[in-house]
Short mmCIF file of the C-alpha atoms (twelve columns), coordinates in Angstrom:
data_MODEL
# 
_entry.id   MODEL 
# 
loop_
_atom_site.group_PDB 
_atom_site.id 
_atom_site.type_symbol 
_atom_site.label_atom_id 
_atom_site.label_alt_id 
_atom_site.label_comp_id 
_atom_site.label_asym_id 
_atom_site.label_seq_id 
_atom_site.Cartn_x 
_atom_site.Cartn_y 
_atom_site.Cartn_z 
_atom_site.pdbx_PDB_model_num 
ATOM 1  C CA . MET A 1  105.643 92.259 98.438  1 
ATOM 2  C CA . ARG A 2  102.918 89.675 98.017  1 
ATOM 3  C CA . ASP A 3  100.081 88.850 100.369 1 
ATOM 4  C CA . TYR A 4  98.933  85.263 100.811 1 
ATOM 5  C CA . TYR A 5  95.685  84.310 102.519 1 
ATOM 6  C CA . VAL A 6  95.591  81.079 104.512 1 
ATOM 7  C CA . ASP A 7  92.857  79.555 106.662 1 
ATOM 8  C CA . HIS A 8  94.785  77.186 108.894 1 
ATOM 9  C CA . LEU A 9  98.248  76.237 110.108 1 
ATOM 10 C CA . GLY A 10 98.806  72.639 109.094 1 
ATOM 11 C CA . ASN A 11 102.141 71.176 110.186 1 
ATOM 12 C CA . MET A 12 105.147 72.785 111.791 1 
ATOM 13 C CA . THR A 13 108.504 71.025 111.671 1 
ATOM 14 C CA . VAL A 14 111.955 71.992 112.906 1 
ATOM 15 C CA . GLN A 15 115.029 70.491 111.341 1 
ATOM 16 C CA . GLY A 16 118.469 71.764 112.188 1 
ATOM 17 C CA . SER A 17 118.316 75.548 112.386 1 
ATOM 18 C CA . ALA A 18 115.237 75.961 110.165 1 
ATOM 19 C CA . ALA A 19 111.526 75.815 110.905 1 
ATOM 20 C CA . ARG A 20 108.920 74.987 108.260 1 
ATOM 21 C CA . LEU A 21 105.310 76.136 108.645 1 
ATOM 22 C CA . GLU A 22 102.792 74.559 106.294 1 
ATOM 23 C CA . PHE A 23 99.607  76.546 105.821 1 
ATOM 24 C CA . MET A 24 96.298  75.245 104.523 1 
ATOM 25 C CA . ARG A 25 93.419  76.710 102.522 1 
ATOM 26 C CA . MET A 26 89.782  75.738 102.976 1 
ATOM 27 C CA . ASN A 27 88.305  74.370 99.746  1 
ATOM 28 C CA . SER A 28 84.825  73.576 100.988 1 
ATOM 29 C CA . PHE A 29 82.766  73.197 104.142 1 
ATOM 30 C CA . ASP A 30 80.128  70.561 104.863 1 
ATOM 31 C CA . PRO A 31 77.648  72.154 107.299 1 
ATOM 32 C CA . GLU A 32 75.954  68.828 108.066 1 
ATOM 33 C CA . LYS A 33 79.192  67.164 109.182 1 
ATOM 34 C CA . LYS A 34 80.706  70.456 110.368 1 
ATOM 35 C CA . GLU A 35 83.899  69.552 108.514 1 
ATOM 36 C CA . ALA A 36 86.141  71.640 106.323 1 
ATOM 37 C CA . LYS A 37 88.134  70.258 103.397 1 
ATOM 38 C CA . LEU A 38 91.632  71.724 103.517 1 
ATOM 39 C CA . SER A 39 94.472  71.582 101.011 1 
ATOM 40 C CA . PRO A 40 98.091  72.750 101.240 1 
ATOM 41 C CA . SER A 41 98.470  76.375 100.248 1 
ATOM 42 C CA . LEU A 42 101.864 77.711 101.319 1 
ATOM 43 C CA . SER A 43 105.061 76.455 102.917 1 
ATOM 44 C CA . LEU A 44 107.122 79.017 104.822 1 
ATOM 45 C CA . VAL A 45 110.694 78.266 105.919 1 
ATOM 46 C CA . MET A 46 112.519 80.496 108.394 1 
ATOM 47 C CA . PRO A 47 115.355 80.403 110.924 1 
ATOM 48 C CA . ILE A 48 114.335 79.234 114.394 1 
ATOM 49 C CA . ALA A 49 115.163 82.713 115.761 1 
ATOM 50 C CA . SER A 50 112.526 84.191 113.445 1 
ATOM 51 C CA . LEU A 51 109.990 81.580 114.571 1 
ATOM 52 C CA . LEU A 52 110.664 82.605 118.177 1 
ATOM 53 C CA . GLN A 53 110.096 86.273 117.258 1 
ATOM 54 C CA . LEU A 54 106.826 85.317 115.560 1 
ATOM 55 C CA . SER A 55 105.763 83.317 118.600 1 
ATOM 56 C CA . ALA A 56 106.549 86.190 120.986 1 
ATOM 57 C CA . ALA A 57 104.574 88.621 118.807 1 
ATOM 58 C CA . ALA A 58 101.600 86.225 118.746 1 
ATOM 59 C CA . ILE A 59 101.679 85.924 122.545 1 
ATOM 60 C CA . CYS A 60 101.778 89.720 122.935 1 
ATOM 61 C CA . PHE A 61 98.868  90.055 120.505 1 
ATOM 62 C CA . ARG A 62 96.841  87.463 122.394 1 
ATOM 63 C CA . VAL A 63 97.475  89.185 125.731 1 
ATOM 64 C CA . TRP A 64 96.590  92.564 124.219 1 
ATOM 65 C CA . THR A 65 93.342  91.311 122.652 1 
ATOM 66 C CA . SER A 66 92.241  89.466 125.792 1 
ATOM 67 C CA . SER A 67 92.661  92.605 127.924 1 
ATOM 68 C CA . THR A 68 90.428  94.802 125.750 1 
# 
């Protein structure tokens, strides 16, 4: 299994029964403008059911972290 590091979720599209998540990587940061330069890093395609599972897990994680 490979690990991929990403900094940001770019676009998310749903077409038919598949969802595509496009992740971005930060190339540089301008502290004066407070802007990051991002470039595409990884595109992940999954069934919508898997996206719903991911979303439910993220909600549970957010609830858990906000209660501690």
